[in-house]
C-alpha positions as CSV (number, residue, x, y, z in Angstrom):
1,M,106.6,95.3,-214.6
2,P,107.6,94.5,-210.6
3,A,110.9,95.2,-209.8
4,P,113.4,92.9,-208.1
5,T,113.2,92.7,-203.9
6,Q,116.4,94.0,-203.4
7,L,116.0,97.2,-205.4
8,F,113.0,98.5,-203.9
9,F,115.2,99.6,-200.4
10,P,119.5,99.8,-200.9
11,L,121.3,97.7,-198.5
12,I,123.2,99.7,-196.3
13,R,125.7,96.8,-195.7
14,N,127.2,96.8,-199.2
15,C,128.7,100.7,-198.0
16,E,125.1,101.8,-200.5
17,L,124.2,105.4,-198.1
18,S,125.0,107.0,-201.2
19,R,122.4,104.8,-203.2
20,I,119.8,105.8,-201.1
21,Y,120.5,109.4,-200.2
22,G,121.4,108.9,-204.2
23,T,118.4,107.9,-206.1
24,A,116.6,110.1,-203.6
25,C,118.3,113.2,-204.7
26,Y,116.1,116.0,-206.9
27,C,118.6,117.4,-208.6
28,H,117.4,119.1,-212.9
29,H,119.6,120.7,-215.3
30,K,118.4,121.8,-218.2
31,H,121.7,123.2,-220.1
32,L,123.1,120.0,-220.7
33,C,124.1,121.0,-224.2
34,C,125.1,124.7,-223.7
35,S,128.6,126.4,-223.9
36,P,130.0,127.2,-221.6
37,P,128.9,123.7,-220.0
38,Y,126.7,123.6,-217.0
39,I,128.3,122.2,-214.0
40,P,124.8,121.2,-211.7
41,Q,125.1,121.9,-207.8
42,S,123.6,118.8,-205.9
43,R,119.9,119.3,-204.4
44,P,119.7,115.7,-202.4
45,R,116.4,115.0,-201.9
46,Y,117.6,113.2,-198.4
47,T,121.0,115.5,-197.1
48,P,122.8,112.8,-194.9
49,H,124.5,113.0,-191.5
50,P,127.6,113.9,-191.0
51,A,128.1,111.1,-189.1
52,Y,127.4,108.9,-192.4
53,A,129.5,110.9,-194.8
54,T,132.1,109.0,-195.1
55,F,129.4,106.5,-197.3
56,Y,128.1,109.4,-199.0
57,R,129.7,110.0,-202.7
58,P,129.1,113.1,-203.8
59,K,128.5,112.5,-207.9
60,E,129.8,114.0,-210.3
61,S,128.9,116.3,-212.9
62,W,128.7,115.3,-216.4
63,W,131.4,118.0,-217.9
64,Q,133.8,117.1,-214.6
65,Y,132.8,112.8,-216.0
66,T,134.3,113.5,-219.5
67,Q,136.5,116.5,-218.8
68,G,138.3,113.9,-216.1
69,R,138.3,110.9,-218.8
70,R,139.5,113.1,-221.2
71,Y,136.7,112.5,-223.7
72,A,135.6,116.7,-224.2
73,S,139.1,117.5,-226.6
74,T,137.6,114.9,-228.2
75,P,134.1,113.7,-228.0
76,Q,132.3,111.5,-229.6
77,K,129.1,111.7,-231.3
78,F,126.2,109.1,-230.7
79,Y,122.8,110.5,-231.4
80,L,120.1,108.5,-231.0
81,T,117.9,108.5,-233.8
82,P,114.3,110.2,-233.8
83,P,112.7,106.4,-234.1
84,Q,114.9,106.3,-230.7
85,V,113.7,109.1,-229.2
86,N,110.5,108.1,-229.5
87,S,110.8,104.6,-228.6
88,I,111.7,105.6,-224.7
89,L,109.3,108.5,-224.9
90,K,105.9,106.7,-225.6
91,A,107.3,102.9,-223.7
92,N,105.4,104.1,-220.3
93,E,102.6,106.5,-221.7
94,Y,98.8,105.3,-221.9
95,S,95.7,107.1,-222.9
96,F,91.9,106.6,-221.6
97,K,89.1,107.5,-223.2
98,V,85.6,107.8,-221.6
99,P,83.0,106.3,-223.8
100,E,80.4,107.2,-225.0
101,F,76.6,107.0,-224.4
102,D,74.1,106.7,-227.6
103,G,76.8,108.8,-228.8
104,K,77.5,111.2,-225.9
105,N,79.6,111.7,-223.7
106,V,77.7,112.5,-220.1
107,S,81.1,113.1,-218.3
108,S,82.9,116.2,-217.7
109,V,86.0,114.4,-218.6
110,L,86.7,113.3,-222.0
111,G,89.6,111.2,-220.7
112,F,93.0,111.5,-219.5
113,D,96.5,111.3,-221.3
114,S,99.4,109.9,-219.0
115,N,103.4,108.7,-219.1
116,Q,106.3,108.2,-216.8
117,L,110.2,108.9,-217.8
118,P,112.6,107.2,-215.4
119,A,115.7,109.1,-214.1
120,N,115.7,106.3,-211.2
121,A,116.5,102.7,-211.3
122,P,113.6,101.4,-211.1
123,I,112.4,104.5,-211.2
124,E,110.6,105.5,-208.5
125,D,107.4,107.6,-209.0
126,R,104.1,105.4,-209.9
127,R,101.0,106.8,-211.4
128,S,97.3,105.8,-211.3
129,A,93.7,106.1,-212.2
130,A,90.4,104.7,-211.9
131,T,86.9,105.7,-212.2
132,C,85.3,105.1,-208.8
133,L,81.6,102.4,-210.0
134,Q,79.9,102.6,-206.5
135,T,79.8,106.5,-206.6
136,R,80.3,108.8,-209.6
137,G,83.6,110.8,-210.4
138,M,87.1,109.4,-211.4
139,L,90.5,109.1,-209.2
140,L,93.9,110.6,-210.9
141,G,96.5,110.5,-209.3
142,V,100.8,111.2,-209.2
143,F,103.0,109.1,-206.3
144,D,106.4,110.9,-205.8
145,G,108.6,108.1,-204.3
146,H,111.6,108.5,-201.8
147,A,114.5,106.2,-200.8
148,G,113.1,103.4,-202.7
149,C,110.1,102.6,-204.8
150,A,108.0,100.5,-202.2
151,C,105.8,102.8,-200.4
152,S,105.3,105.5,-204.0
153,Q,103.8,101.6,-204.9
154,A,102.1,100.5,-202.3
155,V,100.3,104.1,-201.7
156,S,99.2,103.8,-205.6
157,E,97.4,100.9,-205.4
158,R,96.3,101.9,-201.8
159,L,95.2,105.2,-201.8
160,F,92.0,104.9,-204.3
161,Y,90.4,101.8,-202.0
162,Y,90.3,104.1,-199.0
163,I,89.1,107.4,-201.2
164,A,86.5,105.5,-202.4
165,V,85.0,103.2,-199.6
166,S,85.3,106.6,-197.0
167,L,82.7,108.1,-200.5
168,L,80.7,105.2,-199.8
169,P,77.0,105.5,-198.4
170,H,76.3,103.8,-195.4
171,E,74.0,101.0,-197.0
172,T,77.2,100.3,-199.3
173,L,79.3,99.4,-197.1
174,L,76.4,97.7,-195.0
175,E,76.0,95.6,-198.5
176,I,79.9,95.5,-198.7
177,E,80.4,93.9,-195.2
178,N,77.2,91.3,-195.4
179,A,79.0,89.9,-198.4
180,V,82.1,89.0,-197.1
181,E,80.6,88.0,-194.6
182,S,78.5,86.0,-195.8
183,G,81.3,85.1,-198.8
184,R,79.6,85.9,-201.7
185,A,81.0,88.3,-204.0
186,L,82.1,92.2,-203.7
187,L,80.6,94.8,-205.0
188,P,83.1,96.3,-207.8
189,I,84.4,100.0,-206.1
190,L,87.0,100.7,-208.6
191,Q,87.2,100.2,-212.7
192,W,91.4,101.0,-212.9
193,H,93.1,102.3,-216.4
194,K,96.6,100.7,-216.1
195,H,99.4,100.6,-218.8
196,P,100.8,97.3,-218.6
197,N,103.6,97.6,-216.4
198,D,101.4,99.2,-213.7
199,Y,102.1,96.7,-211.2
200,F,100.6,95.6,-207.9
201,S,101.0,92.9,-205.9
202,K,99.5,90.3,-205.3
203,E,101.9,88.8,-202.3
204,A,100.7,92.0,-199.6
205,S,96.8,91.6,-201.5
206,K,94.7,90.2,-198.6
207,L,97.3,91.9,-195.8
208,Y,95.9,95.1,-197.4
209,F,91.8,93.9,-197.8
210,N,91.7,93.2,-194.2
211,S,93.7,96.5,-193.0
212,L,91.0,98.0,-195.5
213,R,88.0,96.2,-194.3
214,T,89.0,97.4,-191.2
215,Y,88.8,100.7,-192.5
216,W,85.3,100.4,-193.6
217,Q,84.0,98.4,-190.9
218,E,85.0,101.1,-188.6
219,L,83.2,103.1,-190.9
220,I,80.6,101.5,-190.7
221,D,80.2,102.4,-187.0
222,L,80.4,105.1,-187.1
223,N,78.2,106.2,-189.2
224,T,74.4,105.1,-188.3
225,G,73.3,106.2,-191.8
226,E,71.4,108.8,-190.8
227,S,72.7,111.0,-192.6
228,A,73.3,110.4,-196.5
229,D,75.8,114.1,-196.8
230,I,79.0,113.1,-197.6
231,D,82.1,115.5,-197.4
232,V,84.1,114.6,-200.0
233,K,87.0,117.0,-199.0
234,E,86.7,115.0,-195.1
235,A,86.9,111.9,-197.4
236,L,90.0,112.3,-199.1
237,I,91.9,113.7,-196.0
238,N,90.0,110.8,-194.2
239,A,91.4,108.3,-196.4
240,F,95.1,109.6,-196.9
241,K,95.6,109.9,-192.9
242,R,94.2,106.5,-192.9
243,L,96.4,104.9,-195.6
244,D,99.7,106.4,-193.6
245,N,98.4,104.8,-190.5
246,D,97.8,101.6,-191.7
247,I,101.3,101.6,-192.8
248,S,102.6,102.8,-189.7
249,L,101.3,100.0,-187.3
250,E,101.8,97.4,-190.5
251,A,104.7,97.6,-190.0
252,Q,104.8,98.0,-186.0
253,V,102.6,94.2,-186.3
254,G,104.8,93.2,-188.8
255,D,103.6,89.5,-190.5
256,P,104.7,85.4,-190.4
257,N,105.6,86.3,-193.7
258,S,109.3,86.6,-194.1
259,F,108.4,88.3,-197.4
260,L,105.8,90.2,-195.9
261,N,107.4,91.2,-193.0
262,Y,110.1,92.9,-195.1
263,L,107.6,94.7,-197.6
264,V,105.8,96.4,-195.3
265,L,108.9,97.9,-193.7
266,R,110.8,98.5,-196.7
267,V,107.2,100.3,-197.4
268,A,106.8,102.0,-193.9
269,F,110.5,103.3,-194.2
270,S,110.5,104.7,-197.3
271,G,108.6,107.6,-198.3
272,A,105.9,108.4,-200.9
273,T,104.5,112.3,-201.7
274,A,101.0,112.0,-203.3
275,C,98.9,114.0,-205.2
276,V,95.1,113.0,-205.9
277,A,92.4,114.5,-208.1
278,H,88.6,113.5,-207.9
279,V,86.3,114.6,-210.4
280,D,82.9,115.1,-210.5
281,G,81.2,116.5,-212.3
282,V,82.0,120.4,-212.2
283,D,83.5,119.3,-208.5
284,L,86.7,118.7,-208.7
285,H,89.3,118.6,-205.9
286,V,92.8,118.3,-205.8
287,A,94.4,116.6,-202.8
288,N,98.3,117.3,-201.8
289,T,100.6,115.7,-199.5
290,G,104.2,117.1,-200.3
291,D,106.1,118.7,-203.4
292,S,104.0,117.3,-206.8
293,R,101.6,119.7,-208.4
294,A,98.3,120.7,-209.9
295,M,97.6,122.8,-212.8
296,L,94.7,123.8,-214.1
297,G,95.3,124.7,-218.3
298,V,92.4,128.2,-218.7
299,Q,91.7,128.7,-222.4
300,E,91.2,132.8,-222.3
301,E,88.1,134.2,-224.9
302,D,91.3,135.5,-227.2
303,G,92.6,131.7,-227.3
304,S,95.8,132.6,-225.0
305,W,96.2,130.1,-222.5
306,S,96.7,130.4,-219.3
307,A,97.9,128.5,-215.4
308,V,96.1,128.0,-212.2
309,T,97.9,126.6,-209.6
310,L,94.9,124.1,-207.2
311,S,98.2,122.9,-205.1
312,N,100.6,124.4,-203.0
313,D,104.3,122.8,-202.0
314,H,105.0,121.3,-198.9
315,N,108.8,122.2,-198.6
316,A,111.0,125.0,-197.1
317,Q,109.7,127.3,-199.5
318,N,106.2,127.4,-198.5
319,E,106.6,130.1,-195.6
320,R,103.0,128.9,-194.4
321,E,103.9,125.4,-194.3
322,V,107.1,126.3,-192.2
323,E,105.1,128.4,-190.1
324,R,103.0,125.3,-189.1
325,L,105.9,123.1,-188.1
326,K,107.5,125.3,-185.8
327,L,104.3,126.5,-183.9
328,E,103.8,122.6,-184.0
329,H,106.8,121.7,-181.5
330,P,108.3,123.5,-178.7
331,K,110.0,127.2,-179.5
332,N,113.6,126.5,-177.9
333,E,113.3,124.0,-181.7
334,A,112.0,126.4,-183.7
335,K,116.0,126.6,-185.6
336,S,116.4,123.0,-185.6
337,V,112.7,121.0,-187.2
338,V,113.8,123.4,-190.1
339,K,117.3,123.4,-191.3
340,Q,119.5,124.4,-194.8
341,D,115.6,123.9,-196.1
342,R,115.3,120.6,-195.3
343,L,113.1,119.0,-192.2
344,L,115.3,118.0,-189.7
345,G,118.1,119.2,-192.4
346,L,117.7,116.2,-194.4
347,L,113.6,115.7,-196.1
348,M,112.8,118.3,-198.0
349,P,109.4,117.6,-198.8
350,F,107.6,118.2,-195.3
351,R,104.5,116.1,-195.4
352,A,104.9,112.4,-197.0
353,F,103.6,108.8,-196.4
354,G,105.3,106.4,-194.8
355,D,108.9,107.8,-194.2
356,V,108.4,106.5,-190.2
357,K,112.1,107.6,-189.0
358,F,110.4,110.9,-188.6
359,K,107.0,109.8,-187.1
360,W,108.0,107.4,-184.8
361,S,109.5,107.7,-180.9
362,I,113.1,106.8,-181.0
363,D,112.5,103.5,-178.6
364,L,109.9,102.3,-181.1
365,Q,112.5,102.9,-183.9
366,K,114.9,100.5,-182.0
367,R,112.6,98.1,-181.3
368,V,111.0,97.1,-184.7
369,I,114.7,97.1,-185.7
370,E,115.5,95.0,-183.7
371,S,112.5,92.6,-183.8
372,G,112.6,92.7,-188.1
373,P,114.8,90.5,-190.3
374,D,118.4,90.7,-190.6
375,Q,117.8,92.9,-194.4
376,L,116.6,95.4,-191.9
377,N,118.7,95.1,-189.0
378,D,122.1,95.9,-191.4
379,N,120.5,98.8,-192.4
380,E,122.5,101.7,-191.3
381,Y,120.1,104.0,-192.4
382,T,117.2,102.3,-190.7
383,K,119.1,103.0,-187.6
384,F,120.3,106.1,-188.2
385,I,117.9,108.8,-185.8
386,P,117.8,112.4,-187.8
387,P,119.4,115.1,-185.9
388,N,117.6,117.1,-183.1
389,Y,114.8,114.1,-183.1
390,Y,112.5,115.5,-179.9
391,T,109.4,115.9,-180.2
392,P,108.3,112.8,-182.7
393,P,106.2,113.2,-184.6
394,Y,108.0,115.9,-187.7
395,L,105.9,114.7,-190.8
396,T,102.3,113.8,-191.5
397,A,100.9,112.5,-194.7
398,E,97.6,115.1,-193.7
399,P,96.4,116.6,-197.3
400,E,96.0,120.0,-198.8
401,V,92.7,119.6,-200.1
402,T,91.5,122.2,-202.8
403,Y,88.5,122.6,-204.0
404,H,88.2,124.0,-207.4
405,R,84.2,124.3,-210.2
406,L,84.7,123.4,-213.3
407,R,84.1,126.3,-216.1
408,P,83.5,125.7,-219.9
409,Q,86.9,127.6,-220.1
410,D,88.7,125.2,-217.6
411,K,90.2,122.4,-220.8
412,F,92.7,120.7,-218.6
413,L,94.5,119.8,-215.7
414,V,98.3,118.3,-215.5
415,L,99.5,116.0,-212.0
416,A,102.6,115.6,-212.3
417,T,105.5,114.8,-209.8
418,D,108.0,117.5,-209.5
419,G,110.6,116.3,-212.3
420,L,108.2,118.2,-214.4
421,W,108.1,121.0,-212.5
422,E,111.9,121.6,-211.7
423,T,112.3,121.9,-215.2
424,M,109.7,124.0,-216.8
425,H,107.8,127.5,-215.8
426,R,104.4,125.8,-215.3
427,Q,102.4,129.0,-218.0
428,D,105.0,127.5,-220.0
429,V,103.5,124.0,-219.4
430,V,99.6,124.7,-219.7
431,R,100.7,126.6,-223.3
432,I,102.6,123.6,-224.9
433,V,99.8,121.4,-223.8
434,G,96.2,124.1,-224.5
435,E,98.9,123.8,-228.2
436,Y,99.2,120.6,-228.6
437,L,95.7,119.7,-227.5
438,T,93.8,123.0,-230.1
439,G,96.1,122.2,-232.7
440,M,96.9,125.8,-232.5
441,H,99.9,127.9,-232.3
442,H,100.1,132.4,-232.0
443,Q,102.6,132.9,-232.8
444,Q,104.7,135.0,-230.4
445,P,107.8,137.3,-231.1
446,I,110.8,134.7,-230.2
447,A,112.3,135.5,-226.9
448,V,115.9,135.1,-227.7
449,G,116.8,135.1,-223.4
450,G,119.5,137.5,-223.8
451,Y,121.6,135.3,-225.7
452,K,123.2,137.0,-228.6
453,V,121.8,135.6,-232.0
454,T,123.1,135.8,-235.6
455,L,120.5,135.9,-238.6
456,G,121.4,132.4,-239.2
457,Q,120.8,131.4,-235.9
458,M,117.2,133.1,-236.1
459,H,116.5,131.4,-239.8
460,G,117.4,128.0,-238.0
461,L,114.6,128.8,-235.1
462,L,112.3,129.6,-237.8
463,T,112.7,127.1,-239.5
464,E,112.3,125.0,-236.3
465,R,108.9,127.0,-235.1
466,R,107.2,126.2,-238.8
467,A,108.7,122.6,-238.5
468,K,107.0,122.2,-235.5
469,M,103.8,123.4,-236.5
470,S,103.6,121.1,-239.2
471,S,104.5,118.5,-236.7
472,V,102.3,119.3,-233.9
473,F,100.2,116.0,-233.9
474,E,103.6,114.1,-233.6
475,D,102.4,112.5,-230.5
476,Q,99.6,111.0,-229.9
477,N,99.1,111.8,-226.2
478,A,99.6,115.0,-224.2
479,A,102.1,113.5,-221.9
480,T,104.2,112.7,-224.0
481,H,104.9,114.9,-226.1
482,L,105.5,117.7,-222.4
483,I,107.6,115.2,-221.6
484,R,109.5,115.8,-225.0
485,H,109.6,119.2,-224.0
486,A,110.9,118.9,-220.8
487,V,114.0,117.1,-221.3
488,G,114.6,118.1,-225.1
489,N,114.0,122.4,-224.9
490,N,116.6,124.6,-225.3
491,E,117.4,128.1,-224.3
492,F,114.6,129.2,-227.0
493,G,112.3,127.3,-225.9
494,A,111.6,124.7,-228.5
495,V,112.8,121.4,-228.5
496,D,116.2,120.7,-229.8
497,H,116.9,116.4,-231.1
498,E,120.3,116.5,-230.3
499,R,119.9,117.3,-226.2
500,L,117.0,115.4,-225.7
501,S,119.2,112.2,-227.4
502,K,122.3,112.9,-225.4
503,M,119.2,113.2,-222.1
504,L,118.7,110.0,-223.1
505,S,121.3,108.7,-223.7
506,L,122.8,109.4,-220.1
507,P,124.0,106.5,-218.5
508,E,121.9,105.7,-215.6
509,E,124.3,106.8,-212.8
510,L,124.9,109.9,-215.2
511,A,121.3,110.6,-215.8
512,R,119.8,111.0,-212.1
513,M,122.5,114.2,-211.4
514,Y,120.4,116.2,-214.5
515,R,116.9,115.3,-213.9
516,D,114.4,113.3,-211.4
517,D,111.9,110.9,-212.3
518,I,109.0,112.7,-214.4
519,T,105.6,111.2,-213.8
520,I,102.1,113.6,-216.0
521,I,98.8,112.5,-216.2
522,V,96.6,115.3,-218.7
523,V,93.1,115.3,-218.3
524,Q,90.8,116.8,-220.9
525,F,87.5,118.3,-219.8
526,N,84.2,118.1,-221.7
527,S,83.2,122.0,-222.1
528,H,80.0,121.1,-223.8
529,V,79.4,118.7,-220.5
530,V,80.5,121.6,-218.1
531,G,78.1,124.5,-219.5
532,A,75.6,121.6,-219.6
533,Y,75.9,121.4,-215.5
534,Q,76.4,125.0,-215.1
535,N,72.4,126.0,-217.3
536,Q,70.6,123.1,-215.3
537,E,71.4,125.5,-212.0
538,Q,70.6,128.5,-213.5
């Protein structure tokens, strides 16, 4: 559902800098229900500059919160019932099965499951899925917003059009442009697969269309139609970069409509990472900008599951990414361009859409803010200049594209924002999804992680595992099943209903301290079709 306008980009004038930084903060803690209590350390996505420290209100841990109000000594046990838990977990789930023709599925994709669990209010994550109608293939993506949801919203509804246009042959582009010129109906480019809550901005549709049209007109002028071969990797990179450029340009130009003018500025000053997969037959391309991830689930000959990473995080943990940033700026900035594991000491992802505060010159920022609406001019965050800001741009939306040729043993792909990966190891993610999809559980020895376990506790663990085996199909959606584990797993790797209930019933101001928004798409591949592709080429 559409979020209220004022929630897209909170205003500083009400001393809400902590809201901007706070809602973009990344901290995830697994041991909410463990004893002794676990006091989390804050990991905000934005770290405020010392000059604005008075605006930034450090968050209390859940334990400190309850101790300060003397709840710990007389605990109030309020647990959600299993139906209530399921209602929360299933609220945003969506499934799509690729249609069969003559009783046969001719696509390498069987279908996908997706779901979202918010921690921010409103949720800053977005997701998209669509079938390309004028070319072969399916597009799926997850988008992680920060400093508000405006940028992730815009990217989620625009990026696939830019990718689809980039993949179209010259003749089709001409046909579409001629249809617009003559006022005829346009060829449909995408068939969207949306949950009813996946919002599209009707107010900005004309603006977005005009920018897209300018892009395909330029593609027509650049391509004379001599070459019919389209490089998918190049198309993905061009689409990402062009959309980010349009977001920046729209904010600079502004709009006579005050609502649209404020909208394009909110989009540009907030930010979003993106992880997108394009599946066409056995050709799988993953374009990633930021720190969401794509993980391939592979079933080995013995039935076990292994994870193959198809994306790289663009943050301080990626040494090549740190080196790239340093090489793009003078040597005297080597110590300031990445500071405290953040870009300029502030931003955790090193690639993102929007975030023009890390791309525009200082003069351009001041000019746009001064000529913008009062809400923007009064916003201390937009007027704030990052420290050591000498040679912008420091941030890019250019994706890193990975190619993988599908094999029969490649069973599924998991696309997820970092809210999942910071709570679960990739091998556990693939194993849980693999076991869910096959309905099989390999009985491995129970790992207790160094804890002293009594005979009664071990009996309880075995009972839980037996119950787990009998309820493998409790969830009808693989993404929901994965979120259940991500939020409810205890220290032994089993879903603990008490923990799950506590995590889902935390009030809004506390939920964000323990986890991020989680958005997941699980794409299931058709092994028979993939195998048939291989046989045809042999």
